[in-house]
C-alpha angles and dihedrals in degrees: 000000000000093000137014123213106199124192112206092210102067119164100230107020132032114252090232090060091050091049091049090051092049092050092046095052115088093211093051107029096091095053112106113247123206114193119217109208139160092201135061087212089077091059092052092048094048092049091048090052089047092235108159115236123178096206144346127227128189108242110246115235098220134047091239092054090045091054091048090049093050091048090051091047090050091054096046108030099037092046087056090052090052092049092051094046091053092054 
């Protein structure tokens, strides 16, 4: 993938564990990770554990807002990726 959206509140595995696995895997570690979180506590914990995150997004509370957020992210973040790949 070109980008990973990672929710910290996963049902079976903690998001921190997933992030640590991503960052520890040679084939995945360079992929930008955006953390979806409803809590600023996650940011503090991730920074304390020195787990690299490329950006944080507040988790939308409704499906409609989530779709709007992803569309906005697609326009802004992915256009940045294209700009940097052309350089």
